[in-house]
N, CA, C and O atoms as CSV, one atom per row, in Angstrom:
chain,resi,resn,atom,element,x,y,z
A,1,UNK,N,N,-14.204,18.985,12.659
A,1,UNK,CA,C,-13.154,18.342,13.410
A,1,UNK,C,C,-11.852,18.277,12.599
A,1,UNK,O,O,-10.766,18.485,13.140
A,2,UNK,N,N,-11.978,17.977,11.256
A,2,UNK,CA,C,-10.773,17.896,10.442
A,2,UNK,C,C,-10.012,19.213,10.390
A,2,UNK,O,O,-8.781,19.230,10.366
A,3,UNK,N,N,-10.750,20.309,10.375
A,3,UNK,CA,C,-10.098,21.609,10.246
A,3,UNK,C,C,-9.289,21.959,11.489
A,3,UNK,O,O,-8.373,22.778,11.412
A,4,UNK,N,N,-9.606,21.358,12.633
A,4,UNK,CA,C,-8.814,21.557,13.845
A,4,UNK,C,C,-7.436,20.911,13.728
A,4,UNK,O,O,-6.532,21.216,14.506
A,5,UNK,N,N,-7.281,20.018,12.752
A,5,UNK,CA,C,-5.987,19.367,12.559
A,5,UNK,C,C,-4.924,20.356,12.099
A,5,UNK,O,O,-3.731,20.113,12.285
A,6,UNK,N,N,-5.342,21.469,11.500
A,6,UNK,CA,C,-4.383,22.504,11.102
A,6,UNK,C,C,-3.655,23.007,12.344
A,6,UNK,O,O,-2.434,23.163,12.336
A,7,UNK,N,N,-4.406,23.257,13.404
A,7,UNK,CA,C,-3.783,23.720,14.648
A,7,UNK,C,C,-2.882,22.642,15.242
A,7,UNK,O,O,-1.822,22.948,15.787
A,8,UNK,N,N,-3.295,21.402,15.138
A,8,UNK,CA,C,-2.464,20.313,15.646
A,8,UNK,C,C,-1.150,20.257,14.872
A,8,UNK,O,O,-0.091,20.064,15.469
A,9,UNK,N,N,-1.207,20.423,13.551
A,9,UNK,CA,C,0.015,20.429,12.731
A,9,UNK,C,C,0.920,21.592,13.132
A,9,UNK,O,O,2.142,21.446,13.177
A,10,UNK,N,N,0.323,22.740,13.422
A,10,UNK,CA,C,1.122,23.899,13.854
A,10,UNK,C,C,1.788,23.623,15.201
A,10,UNK,O,O,2.941,23.998,15.412
A,11,UNK,N,N,1.062,22.964,16.114
A,11,UNK,CA,C,1.653,22.618,17.410
A,11,UNK,C,C,2.803,21.622,17.253
A,11,UNK,O,O,3.723,21.586,18.070
A,12,UNK,N,N,2.735,20.803,16.175
A,12,UNK,CA,C,3.790,19.832,15.906
A,12,UNK,C,C,5.002,20.487,15.242
A,12,UNK,O,O,6.027,19.838,15.030
A,13,UNK,N,N,4.880,21.774,14.916
A,13,UNK,CA,C,6.032,22.494,14.365
A,13,UNK,C,C,5.964,22.821,12.886
A,13,UNK,O,O,6.919,23.375,12.341
A,14,UNK,N,N,4.867,22.497,12.222
A,14,UNK,CA,C,4.755,22.799,10.795
A,14,UNK,C,C,4.357,24.256,10.619
A,14,UNK,O,O,3.377,24.701,11.216
A,15,UNK,N,N,5.100,25.010,9.809
A,15,UNK,CA,C,4.730,26.408,9.550
A,15,UNK,C,C,3.393,26.480,8.804
A,15,UNK,O,O,3.100,25.628,7.964
A,16,UNK,N,N,2.590,27.495,9.112
A,16,UNK,CA,C,1.253,27.622,8.522
A,16,UNK,C,C,1.286,27.600,6.995
A,16,UNK,O,O,0.409,27.015,6.359
A,17,UNK,N,N,2.294,28.237,6.412
A,17,UNK,CA,C,2.368,28.301,4.936
A,17,UNK,C,C,2.689,26.942,4.310
A,17,UNK,O,O,2.564,26.784,3.095
A,18,UNK,N,N,3.096,25.968,5.109
A,18,UNK,CA,C,3.376,24.630,4.584
A,18,UNK,C,C,2.243,23.645,4.861
A,18,UNK,O,O,2.364,22.460,4.547
A,19,UNK,N,N,1.155,24.118,5.440
A,19,UNK,CA,C,0.011,23.251,5.748
A,19,UNK,C,C,-1.036,23.442,4.658
A,19,UNK,O,O,-1.484,24.559,4.397
A,20,UNK,N,N,-1.413,22.348,4.035
A,20,UNK,CA,C,-2.402,22.372,2.964
A,20,UNK,C,C,-3.574,21.485,3.364
A,20,UNK,O,O,-3.387,20.314,3.696
A,21,UNK,N,N,-4.765,22.035,3.331
A,21,UNK,CA,C,-5.978,21.276,3.627
A,21,UNK,C,C,-6.580,20.828,2.304
A,21,UNK,O,O,-6.896,21.654,1.448
A,22,UNK,N,N,-6.738,19.534,2.138
A,22,UNK,CA,C,-7.388,18.982,0.946
A,22,UNK,C,C,-8.730,18.439,1.398
A,22,UNK,O,O,-8.802,17.422,2.089
A,23,UNK,N,N,-9.796,19.127,1.002
A,23,UNK,CA,C,-11.125,18.732,1.479
A,23,UNK,C,C,-12.149,18.581,0.349
A,23,UNK,O,O,-13.356,18.621,0.585
A,24,UNK,N,N,-11.657,18.410,-0.864
A,24,UNK,CA,C,-12.580,18.285,-1.998
A,24,UNK,C,C,-13.487,17.057,-1.909
A,24,UNK,O,O,-14.565,17.041,-2.502
A,25,UNK,N,N,-13.061,16.041,-1.180
A,25,UNK,CA,C,-13.826,14.797,-1.123
A,25,UNK,C,C,-14.783,14.712,0.058
A,25,UNK,O,O,-15.473,13.706,0.221
A,26,UNK,N,N,-14.835,15.747,0.880
A,26,UNK,CA,C,-15.748,15.709,2.018
A,26,UNK,C,C,-17.179,15.503,1.538
A,26,UNK,O,O,-17.645,16.191,0.630
A,27,UNK,N,N,-17.856,14.569,2.144
A,27,UNK,CA,C,-19.244,14.300,1.794
A,27,UNK,C,C,-19.416,13.329,0.637
A,27,UNK,O,O,-20.543,12.941,0.330
A,28,UNK,N,N,-18.326,12.924,-0.014
A,28,UNK,CA,C,-18.427,11.942,-1.101
A,28,UNK,C,C,-18.320,10.547,-0.502
A,28,UNK,O,O,-17.484,10.295,0.366
A,29,UNK,N,N,-19.158,9.660,-0.964
A,29,UNK,CA,C,-19.154,8.302,-0.409
A,29,UNK,C,C,-18.892,7.286,-1.500
A,29,UNK,O,O,-19.675,6.354,-1.684
A,30,UNK,N,N,-17.821,7.452,-2.209
A,30,UNK,CA,C,-17.464,6.491,-3.249
A,30,UNK,C,C,-16.564,5.426,-2.663
A,30,UNK,O,O,-15.829,5.675,-1.707
A,31,UNK,N,N,-16.625,4.243,-3.238
A,31,UNK,CA,C,-15.840,3.129,-2.721
A,31,UNK,C,C,-14.432,3.075,-3.306
A,31,UNK,O,O,-13.602,2.307,-2.821
A,32,UNK,N,N,-14.142,3.866,-4.331
A,32,UNK,CA,C,-12.807,3.888,-4.927
A,32,UNK,C,C,-12.338,5.326,-5.057
A,32,UNK,O,O,-13.087,6.266,-4.788
A,33,UNK,N,N,-11.089,5.483,-5.474
A,33,UNK,CA,C,-10.511,6.819,-5.647
A,33,UNK,C,C,-10.997,7.489,-6.933
A,33,UNK,O,O,-10.815,8.693,-7.115
A,34,UNK,N,N,-11.610,6.716,-7.817
A,34,UNK,CA,C,-12.107,7.279,-9.074
A,34,UNK,C,C,-13.162,8.343,-8.790
A,34,UNK,O,O,-14.128,8.103,-8.065
A,35,UNK,N,N,-12.961,9.508,-9.368
A,35,UNK,CA,C,-13.901,10.604,-9.169
A,35,UNK,C,C,-13.692,11.365,-7.873
A,35,UNK,O,O,-14.437,12.299,-7.578
A,36,UNK,N,N,-12.698,10.985,-7.102
A,36,UNK,CA,C,-12.393,11.673,-5.842
A,36,UNK,C,C,-11.149,12.520,-6.074
A,36,UNK,O,O,-10.023,12.063,-5.879
A,37,UNK,N,N,-11.370,13.746,-6.489
A,37,UNK,CA,C,-10.274,14.621,-6.886
A,37,UNK,C,C,-9.331,14.952,-5.730
A,37,UNK,O,O,-8.132,15.118,-5.951
A,38,UNK,N,N,-9.837,15.048,-4.522
A,38,UNK,CA,C,-8.989,15.328,-3.373
A,38,UNK,C,C,-7.982,14.220,-3.128
A,38,UNK,O,O,-6.809,14.489,-2.869
A,39,UNK,N,N,-8.436,12.967,-3.211
A,39,UNK,CA,C,-7.529,11.838,-3.011
A,39,UNK,C,C,-6.500,11.784,-4.129
A,39,UNK,O,O,-5.321,11.532,-3.881
A,40,UNK,N,N,-6.940,12.017,-5.351
A,40,UNK,CA,C,-6.007,12.035,-6.492
A,40,UNK,C,C,-4.973,13.150,-6.315
A,40,UNK,O,O,-3.793,12.966,-6.612
A,41,UNK,N,N,-5.421,14.285,-5.838
A,41,UNK,CA,C,-4.510,15.414,-5.587
A,41,UNK,C,C,-3.496,15.040,-4.508
A,41,UNK,O,O,-2.314,15.361,-4.633
A,42,UNK,N,N,-3.949,14.363,-3.451
A,42,UNK,CA,C,-3.054,13.932,-2.386
A,42,UNK,C,C,-1.982,12.995,-2.940
A,42,UNK,O,O,-0.799,13.161,-2.643
A,43,UNK,N,N,-2.389,12.014,-3.740
A,43,UNK,CA,C,-1.421,11.101,-4.351
A,43,UNK,C,C,-0.387,11.870,-5.168
A,43,UNK,O,O,0.807,11.578,-5.100
A,44,UNK,N,N,-0.845,12.844,-5.932
A,44,UNK,CA,C,0.056,13.646,-6.764
A,44,UNK,C,C,1.045,14.430,-5.919
A,44,UNK,O,O,2.240,14.455,-6.213
A,45,UNK,N,N,0.548,15.067,-4.872
A,45,UNK,CA,C,1.420,15.868,-4.007
A,45,UNK,C,C,2.473,14.997,-3.325
A,45,UNK,O,O,3.625,15.411,-3.189
A,46,UNK,N,N,2.087,13.790,-2.894
A,46,UNK,CA,C,3.052,12.872,-2.282
A,46,UNK,C,C,4.081,12.446,-3.327
A,46,UNK,O,O,5.279,12.431,-3.044
A,47,UNK,N,N,3.623,12.098,-4.536
A,47,UNK,CA,C,4.524,11.648,-5.601
A,47,UNK,C,C,5.478,12.748,-6.062
A,47,UNK,O,O,6.557,12.456,-6.578
A,48,UNK,N,N,5.091,14.001,-5.880
A,48,UNK,CA,C,5.973,15.126,-6.225
A,48,UNK,C,C,6.913,15.478,-5.072
A,48,UNK,O,O,7.683,16.435,-5.158
A,49,UNK,N,N,6.844,14.699,-3.998
A,49,UNK,CA,C,7.665,14.901,-2.804
A,49,UNK,C,C,7.409,16.260,-2.155
A,49,UNK,O,O,8.329,16.904,-1.651
A,50,UNK,N,N,6.136,16.689,-2.175
A,50,UNK,CA,C,5.731,17.951,-1.549
A,50,UNK,C,C,5.167,17.750,-0.150
A,50,UNK,O,O,4.834,18.727,0.521
A,51,UNK,N,N,5.053,16.498,0.307
A,51,UNK,CA,C,4.343,16.208,1.553
A,51,UNK,C,C,5.284,15.544,2.550
A,51,UNK,O,O,5.956,14.567,2.222
A,52,UNK,N,N,5.329,16.073,3.758
A,52,UNK,CA,C,6.114,15.457,4.817
A,52,UNK,C,C,5.247,14.662,5.772
A,52,UNK,O,O,5.698,13.687,6.373
A,53,UNK,N,N,3.985,15.088,5.910
A,53,UNK,CA,C,3.066,14.462,6.859
A,53,UNK,C,C,1.645,14.566,6.316
A,53,UNK,O,O,1.207,15.633,5.886
A,54,UNK,N,N,0.939,13.449,6.342
A,54,UNK,CA,C,-0.495,13.447,6.042
A,54,UNK,C,C,-1.190,13.278,7.380
A,54,UNK,O,O,-0.955,12.306,8.097
A,55,UNK,N,N,-2.043,14.227,7.707
A,55,UNK,CA,C,-2.712,14.232,8.998
A,55,UNK,C,C,-4.213,14.172,8.770
A,55,UNK,O,O,-4.762,14.983,8.024
A,56,UNK,N,N,-4.875,13.222,9.407
A,56,UNK,CA,C,-6.306,13.073,9.238
A,56,UNK,C,C,-6.952,12.528,10.497
A,56,UNK,O,O,-6.263,12.123,11.433
A,57,UNK,N,N,-8.266,12.518,10.517
A,57,UNK,CA,C,-9.002,12.033,11.676
A,57,UNK,C,C,-8.908,10.511,11.758
A,57,UNK,O,O,-8.540,9.964,12.797
A,58,UNK,N,N,-9.238,9.838,10.674
A,58,UNK,CA,C,-9.194,8.378,10.606
A,58,UNK,C,C,-8.606,8.011,9.248
A,58,UNK,O,O,-9.340,7.851,8.272
A,59,UNK,N,N,-7.300,7.881,9.186
A,59,UNK,CA,C,-6.597,7.763,7.915
A,59,UNK,C,C,-7.015,6.563,7.084
A,59,UNK,O,O,-7.049,6.660,5.857
A,60,UNK,N,N,-7.331,5.441,7.701
A,60,UNK,CA,C,-7.667,4.249,6.924
A,60,UNK,C,C,-8.946,4.437,6.113
A,60,UNK,O,O,-9.183,3.698,5.158
A,61,UNK,N,N,-9.771,5.412,6.478
A,61,UNK,CA,C,-11.002,5.667,5.721
A,61,UNK,C,C,-10.755,6.616,4.568
A,61,UNK,O,O,-11.649,6.876,3.763
A,62,UNK,N,N,-9.542,7.133,4.488
A,62,UNK,CA,C,-9.193,8.081,3.436
A,62,UNK,C,C,-9.291,7.448,2.057
A,62,UNK,O,O,-9.824,8.063,1.133
A,63,UNK,N,N,-8.794,6.246,1.904
A,63,UNK,CA,C,-8.735,5.624,0.584
A,63,UNK,C,C,-9.991,4.831,0.245
A,63,UNK,O,O,-10.395,4.805,-0.917
A,64,UNK,N,N,-10.612,4.192,1.213
A,64,UNK,CA,C,-11.863,3.448,1.059
A,64,UNK,C,C,-11.756,2.125,0.329
A,64,UNK,O,O,-12.736,1.381,0.277
A,65,UNK,N,N,-10.610,1.806,-0.232
A,65,UNK,CA,C,-10.392,0.474,-0.797
A,65,UNK,C,C,-8.938,0.112,-0.563
A,65,UNK,O,O,-8.071,0.986,-0.546
A,66,UNK,N,N,-8.669,-1.163,-0.385
A,66,UNK,CA,C,-7.295,-1.593,-0.120
A,66,UNK,C,C,-6.369,-1.234,-1.273
A,66,UNK,O,O,-5.219,-0.860,-1.047
A,67,UNK,N,N,-6.852,-1.342,-2.497
A,67,UNK,CA,C,-6.027,-1.004,-3.660
A,67,UNK,C,C,-5.547,0.443,-3.565
A,67,UNK,O,O,-4.358,0.717,-3.728
A,68,UNK,N,N,-6.455,1.350,-3.305
A,68,UNK,CA,C,-6.098,2.764,-3.204
A,68,UNK,C,C,-5.258,3.040,-1.957
A,68,UNK,O,O,-4.317,3.831,-2.004
A,69,UNK,N,N,-5.597,2.390,-0.847
A,69,UNK,CA,C,-4.870,2.579,0.403
A,69,UNK,C,C,-3.410,2.157,0.243
A,69,UNK,O,O,-2.500,2.875,0.658
A,70,UNK,N,N,-3.190,0.967,-0.372
A,70,UNK,CA,C,-1.818,0.491,-0.538
A,70,UNK,C,C,-1.040,1.327,-1.547
A,70,UNK,O,O,0.180,1.452,-1.438
A,71,UNK,N,N,-1.726,1.895,-2.516
A,71,UNK,CA,C,-1.055,2.811,-3.439
A,71,UNK,C,C,-0.534,4.024,-2.671
A,71,UNK,O,O,0.596,4.464,-2.887
A,72,UNK,N,N,-1.361,4.561,-1.774
A,72,UNK,CA,C,-0.932,5.688,-0.957
A,72,UNK,C,C,0.219,5.278,-0.032
A,72,UNK,O,O,1.192,6.021,0.103
A,73,UNK,N,N,0.121,4.117,0.598
A,73,UNK,CA,C,1.188,3.660,1.490
A,73,UNK,C,C,2.508,3.479,0.749
A,73,UNK,O,O,3.567,3.835,1.265
A,74,UNK,N,N,2.443,2.925,-0.462
A,74,UNK,CA,C,3.662,2.741,-1.265
A,74,UNK,C,C,4.320,4.081,-1.578
A,74,UNK,O,O,5.534,4.235,-1.442
A,75,UNK,N,N,3.511,5.043,-1.996
A,75,UNK,CA,C,4.060,6.370,-2.296
A,75,UNK,C,C,4.640,7.027,-1.048
A,75,UNK,O,O,5.715,7.625,-1.091
A,76,UNK,N,N,3.915,6.908,0.064
A,76,UNK,CA,C,4.408,7.500,1.314
A,76,UNK,C,C,5.729,6.867,1.736
A,76,UNK,O,O,6.626,7.570,2.202
A,77,UNK,N,N,5.862,5.558,1.582
A,77,UNK,CA,C,7.114,4.891,1.931
A,77,UNK,C,C,8.231,5.338,0.994
A,77,UNK,O,O,9.347,5.603,1.443
A,78,UNK,N,N,7.947,5.422,-0.280
A,78,UNK,CA,C,8.949,5.812,-1.266
A,78,UNK,C,C,9.475,7.226,-1.017
A,78,UNK,O,O,10.673,7.481,-1.136
A,79,UNK,N,N,8.563,8.147,-0.669
A,79,UNK,CA,C,8.948,9.546,-0.477
A,79,UNK,C,C,9.078,9.930,0.998
A,79,UNK,O,O,9.202,11.107,1.335
A,80,UNK,N,N,9.049,8.903,1.883
A,80,UNK,CA,C,9.253,9.095,3.323
A,80,UNK,C,C,8.267,10.100,3.919
A,80,UNK,O,O,8.639,10.977,4.698
A,81,UNK,N,N,7.012,9.949,3.535
A,81,UNK,CA,C,5.932,10.779,4.055
A,81,UNK,C,C,5.302,10.075,5.256
A,81,UNK,O,O,4.898,8.917,5.157
A,82,UNK,N,N,5.221,10.762,6.369
A,82,UNK,CA,C,4.604,10.203,7.564
A,82,UNK,C,C,3.084,10.310,7.478
A,82,UNK,O,O,2.548,11.150,6.755
A,83,UNK,N,N,2.410,9.460,8.216
A,83,UNK,CA,C,0.951,9.454,8.274
A,83,UNK,C,C,0.556,9.540,9.742
A,83,UNK,O,O,1.102,8.817,10.576
A,84,UNK,N,N,-0.388,10.416,10.065
A,84,UNK,CA,C,-0.842,10.549,11.448
A,84,UNK,C,C,-2.356,10.683,11.486
A,84,UNK,O,O,-2.964,11.310,10.619
A,85,UNK,N,N,-2.951,10.080,12.510
A,85,UNK,CA,C,-4.374,10.265,12.772
A,85,UNK,C,C,-4.554,10.402,14.273
A,85,UNK,O,O,-3.580,10.583,15.003
A,86,UNK,N,N,-5.771,10.318,14.730
A,86,UNK,CA,C,-6.020,10.500,16.159
A,86,UNK,C,C,-5.423,9.388,17.014
A,86,UNK,O,O,-5.266,9.551,18.224
A,87,UNK,N,N,-5.087,8.252,16.387
A,87,UNK,CA,C,-4.517,7.124,17.119
A,87,UNK,C,C,-3.000,7.188,17.238
A,87,UNK,O,O,-2.433,6.602,18.160
A,88,UNK,N,N,-2.333,7.885,16.329
A,88,UNK,CA,C,-0.881,7.918,16.421
A,88,UNK,C,C,-0.204,8.415,15.158
A,88,UNK,O,O,-0.851,8.862,14.211
A,89,UNK,N,N,1.113,8.323,15.172
A,89,UNK,CA,C,1.975,8.736,14.067
A,89,UNK,C,C,2.615,7.483,13.489
A,89,UNK,O,O,3.131,6.648,14.231
A,90,UNK,N,N,2.584,7.348,12.165
A,90,UNK,CA,C,3.054,6.129,11.509
A,90,UNK,C,C,4.085,6.465,10.435
A,90,UNK,O,O,3.970,7.465,9.727
A,91,UNK,N,N,5.086,5.607,10.334
A,91,UNK,CA,C,6.102,5.709,9.303
A,91,UNK,C,C,5.921,4.516,8.366
A,91,UNK,O,O,6.227,3.388,8.753
A,92,UNK,N,N,5.433,4.736,7.148
A,92,UNK,CA,C,5.180,3.618,6.227
A,92,UNK,C,C,6.422,2.826,5.830
A,92,UNK,O,O,6.296,1.773,5.206
A,93,UNK,N,N,7.627,3.308,6.178
A,93,UNK,CA,C,8.830,2.527,5.913
A,93,UNK,C,C,9.132,1.551,7.055
A,93,UNK,O,O,9.981,0.672,6.908
A,94,UNK,N,N,8.446,1.701,8.180
A,94,UNK,CA,C,8.629,0.815,9.333
A,94,UNK,C,C,7.720,-0.402,9.188
A,94,UNK,O,O,6.528,-0.267,8.914
A,95,UNK,N,N,8.291,-1.587,9.374
A,95,UNK,CA,C,7.523,-2.816,9.231
A,95,UNK,C,C,6.287,-2.827,10.130
A,95,UNK,O,O,5.186,-3.120,9.664
A,96,UNK,N,N,6.462,-2.512,11.410
A,96,UNK,CA,C,5.344,-2.554,12.354
A,96,UNK,C,C,4.273,-1.524,12.004
A,96,UNK,O,O,3.082,-1.832,12.049
A,97,UNK,N,N,4.684,-0.310,11.658
A,97,UNK,CA,C,3.711,0.721,11.281
A,97,UNK,C,C,2.983,0.328,10.003
A,97,UNK,O,O,1.775,0.530,9.880
A,98,UNK,N,N,3.723,-0.235,9.056
A,98,UNK,CA,C,3.128,-0.649,7.781
A,98,UNK,C,C,2.105,-1.761,8.009
A,98,UNK,O,O,1.038,-1.774,7.395
A,99,UNK,N,N,2.447,-2.689,8.898
A,99,UNK,CA,C,1.526,-3.775,9.227
A,99,UNK,C,C,0.244,-3.230,9.844
A,99,UNK,O,O,-0.854,-3.637,9.466
A,100,UNK,N,N,0.386,-2.316,10.787
A,100,UNK,CA,C,-0.776,-1.722,11.443
A,100,UNK,C,C,-1.619,-0.917,10.452
A,100,UNK,O,O,-2.845,-1.017,10.463
A,101,UNK,N,N,-0.977,-0.126,9.605
A,101,UNK,CA,C,-1.712,0.650,8.597
A,101,UNK,C,C,-2.445,-0.273,7.620
A,101,UNK,O,O,-3.570,0.014,7.211
A,102,UNK,N,N,-1.803,-1.377,7.252
A,102,UNK,CA,C,-2.451,-2.345,6.361
A,102,UNK,C,C,-3.685,-2.954,6.999
A,102,UNK,O,O,-4.721,-3.097,6.351
A,103,UNK,N,N,-3.571,-3.315,8.280
A,103,UNK,CA,C,-4.723,-3.870,8.998
A,103,UNK,C,C,-5.855,-2.858,9.099
A,103,UNK,O,O,-7.025,-3.206,8.936
A,104,UNK,N,N,-5.502,-1.608,9.368
A,104,UNK,CA,C,-6.531,-0.565,9.449
A,104,UNK,C,C,-7.250,-0.404,8.110
A,104,UNK,O,O,-8.468,-0.236,8.072
A,105,UNK,N,N,-6.495,-0.455,7.020
A,105,UNK,CA,C,-7.102,-0.339,5.691
A,105,UNK,C,C,-8.025,-1.501,5.380
A,105,UNK,O,O,-9.113,-1.312,4.836
A,106,UNK,N,N,-7.586,-2.707,5.730
A,106,UNK,CA,C,-8.407,-3.904,5.503
A,106,UNK,C,C,-9.695,-3.833,6.315
A,106,UNK,O,O,-10.772,-4.152,5.812
A,107,UNK,N,N,-9.580,-3.413,7.570
A,107,UNK,CA,C,-10.766,-3.299,8.421
A,107,UNK,C,C,-11.730,-2.233,7.890
A,107,UNK,O,O,-12.947,-2.405,7.961
A,108,UNK,N,N,-11.195,-1.155,7.368
A,108,UNK,CA,C,-12.034,-0.097,6.820
A,108,UNK,C,C,-12.812,-0.597,5.598
A,108,UNK,O,O,-13.998,-0.305,5.443
A,109,UNK,N,N,-12.128,-1.354,4.736
A,109,UNK,CA,C,-12.813,-1.906,3.562
A,109,UNK,C,C,-13.867,-2.924,3.977
A,109,UNK,O,O,-14.958,-2.957,3.407
A,110,UNK,N,N,-13.550,-3.746,4.959
A,110,UNK,CA,C,-14.526,-4.726,5.453
A,110,UNK,C,C,-15.740,-4.021,6.046
A,110,UNK,O,O,-16.872,-4.477,5.885
A,111,UNK,N,N,-15.499,-2.908,6.732
A,111,UNK,CA,C,-16.599,-2.137,7.313
A,111,UNK,C,C,-17.582,-1.669,6.231
A,111,UNK,O,O,-18.796,-1.722,6.426
A,112,UNK,N,N,-17.051,-1.214,5.095
A,112,UNK,CA,C,-17.931,-0.798,3.994
A,112,UNK,C,C,-18.786,-1.964,3.509
A,112,UNK,O,O,-19.977,-1.801,3.242
A,113,UNK,N,N,-18.170,-3.144,3.397
A,113,UNK,CA,C,-18.905,-4.331,2.954
A,113,UNK,C,C,-20.001,-4.696,3.956
A,113,UNK,O,O,-21.127,-5.002,3.565
A,114,UNK,N,N,-19.671,-4.662,5.241
A,114,UNK,CA,C,-20.641,-5.007,6.288
A,114,UNK,C,C,-21.807,-4.025,6.288
A,114,UNK,O,O,-22.963,-4.432,6.398
A,115,UNK,N,N,-21.508,-2.731,6.165
A,115,UNK,CA,C,-22.575,-1.729,6.122
A,115,UNK,C,C,-23.496,-1.941,4.925
A,115,UNK,O,O,-24.717,-1.838,5.048
A,116,UNK,N,N,-22.911,-2.237,3.776
A,116,UNK,CA,C,-23.701,-2.479,2.568
A,116,UNK,C,C,-24.609,-3.686,2.751
A,116,UNK,O,O,-25.776,-3.661,2.362
A,117,UNK,N,N,-24.058,-4.757,3.352
A,117,UNK,CA,C,-24.846,-5.959,3.598
A,117,UNK,C,C,-25.994,-5.689,4.573
A,117,UNK,O,O,-27.105,-6.183,4.380
A,118,UNK,N,N,-25.725,-4.907,5.616
A,118,UNK,CA,C,-26.781,-4.576,6.589
A,118,UNK,C,C,-27.897,-3.768,5.938
A,118,UNK,O,O,-29.077,-3.999,6.202
A,119,UNK,N,N,-27.520,-2.830,5.097
A,119,UNK,CA,C,-28.535,-2.024,4.412
A,119,UNK,C,C,-29.385,-2.888,3.488
A,119,UNK,O,O,-30.604,-2.730,3.427
A,120,UNK,N,N,-28.737,-3.802,2.768
A,120,UNK,CA,C,-29.461,-4.700,1.874
A,120,UNK,C,C,-30.403,-5.610,2.660
A,120,UNK,O,O,-31.552,-5.807,2.264
A,121,UNK,N,N,-29.917,-6.165,3.771
A,121,UNK,CA,C,-30.760,-7.037,4.591
A,121,UNK,C,C,-31.947,-6.268,5.177
A,121,UNK,O,O,-33.052,-6.804,5.267
A,122,UNK,N,N,-31.721,-5.020,5.571
A,122,UNK,CA,C,-32.823,-4.199,6.081
A,122,UNK,C,C,-33.876,-3.960,5.014
A,122,UNK,O,O,-35.073,-4.030,5.290
A,123,UNK,N,N,-33.432,-3.678,3.790
A,123,UNK,CA,C,-34.381,-3.466,2.686
A,123,UNK,C,C,-35.143,-4.750,2.374
A,123,UNK,O,O,-36.344,-4.705,2.107
A,124,UNK,N,N,-34.454,-5.902,2.405
A,124,UNK,CA,C,-35.123,-7.180,2.148
A,124,UNK,C,C,-36.175,-7.481,3.219
A,124,UNK,O,O,-37.261,-7.967,2.902
A,125,UNK,N,N,-35.857,-7.198,4.476
A,125,UNK,CA,C,-36.818,-7.419,5.551
A,125,UNK,C,C,-38.056,-6.530,5.375
A,125,UNK,O,O,-39.184,-6.983,5.573
A,126,UNK,N,N,-37.839,-5.272,5.004
A,126,UNK,CA,C,-38.972,-4.374,4.754
A,126,UNK,C,C,-39.804,-4.880,3.581
A,126,UNK,O,O,-41.034,-4.845,3.629
A,127,UNK,N,N,-39.136,-5.349,2.529
A,127,UNK,CA,C,-39.862,-5.873,1.364
A,127,UNK,C,C,-40.705,-7.079,1.754
A,127,UNK,O,O,-41.843,-7.209,1.304
A,128,UNK,N,N,-40.163,-7.954,2.580
A,128,UNK,CA,C,-40.912,-9.141,3.026
A,128,UNK,C,C,-42.156,-8.760,3.828
A,128,UNK,O,O,-43.177,-9.445,3.771
A,129,UNK,N,N,-42.055,-7.649,4.583
A,129,UNK,CA,C,-43.199,-7.189,5.371
A,129,UNK,C,C,-44.138,-6.298,4.560
A,129,UNK,O,O,-45.194,-5.894,5.045
A,130,UNK,N,N,-43.744,-5.994,3.318
A,130,UNK,CA,C,-44.554,-5.114,2.486
A,130,UNK,C,C,-44.411,-3.645,2.847
A,130,UNK,O,O,-45.303,-2.850,2.548
A,131,UNK,N,N,-43.311,-3.267,3.482
A,131,UNK,CA,C,-43.107,-1.895,3.943
A,131,UNK,C,C,-42.044,-1.139,3.149
A,131,UNK,O,O,-41.737,0.012,3.459
A,132,UNK,N,N,-41.485,-1.780,2.132
A,132,UNK,CA,C,-40.412,-1.139,1.362
A,132,UNK,C,C,-40.998,-0.069,0.456
A,132,UNK,O,O,-41.905,-0.334,-0.332
A,133,UNK,N,N,-40.473,1.135,0.577
A,133,UNK,CA,C,-40.907,2.257,-0.245
A,133,UNK,C,C,-39.745,2.625,-1.158
A,133,UNK,O,O,-38.623,2.823,-0.691
A,134,UNK,N,N,-40.007,2.714,-2.435
A,134,UNK,CA,C,-38.959,3.115,-3.399
A,134,UNK,C,C,-39.444,4.326,-4.175
A,134,UNK,O,O,-40.643,4.575,-4.293
A,135,UNK,N,N,-38.500,5.057,-4.691
A,135,UNK,CA,C,-38.832,6.207,-5.537
A,135,UNK,C,C,-38.858,5.718,-6.984
A,135,UNK,O,O,-37.994,4.952,-7.412
A,136,UNK,N,N,-39.848,6.166,-7.713
A,136,UNK,CA,C,-39.913,5.836,-9.137
A,136,UNK,C,C,-39.778,7.123,-9.916
A,136,UNK,O,O,-40.266,8.178,-9.513
A,137,UNK,N,N,-39.096,7.004,-11.051
A,137,UNK,CA,C,-38.944,8.174,-11.926
A,137,UNK,C,C,-40.230,8.412,-12.688
A,137,UNK,O,O,-40.867,7.476,-13.172
A,138,UNK,N,N,-40.596,9.659,-12.788
A,138,UNK,CA,C,-41.778,10.018,-13.574
A,138,UNK,C,C,-41.355,11.001,-14.634
A,138,UNK,O,O,-40.605,11.939,-14.367
A,139,UNK,N,N,-41.831,10.785,-15.816
A,139,UNK,CA,C,-41.485,11.671,-16.927
A,139,UNK,C,C,-42.646,12.558,-17.262
A,139,UNK,O,O,-42.553,13.379,-18.175
């Protein structure tokens, strides 16, 4: 689905040679930007003023933590980089857009916490019933 965004960017008027797909982090489920080379690369490209638009499926899930999300928003506002996802187009220099992007980031981080809690509660319930199976290392 993300790769179809290239065509969407072209329909929006971006020349193909100016569209860069950063997908190094696909399949990584880390809670911070540490070790996520694609996100670090994105921050660098924005800070070098090479980016006019960041286009993604669900942008608030891009950073995975409010600290990282707000770092990206600050850079985008400083270098006037727009952000777009399936819900709309956002200008991080606009108060209303910034407020909405901040709320989306907060909700995304809360979602990670809720999922973690649900998984832990499920494991505890299985343990109470004697059904919890764990892998043990064997040497």
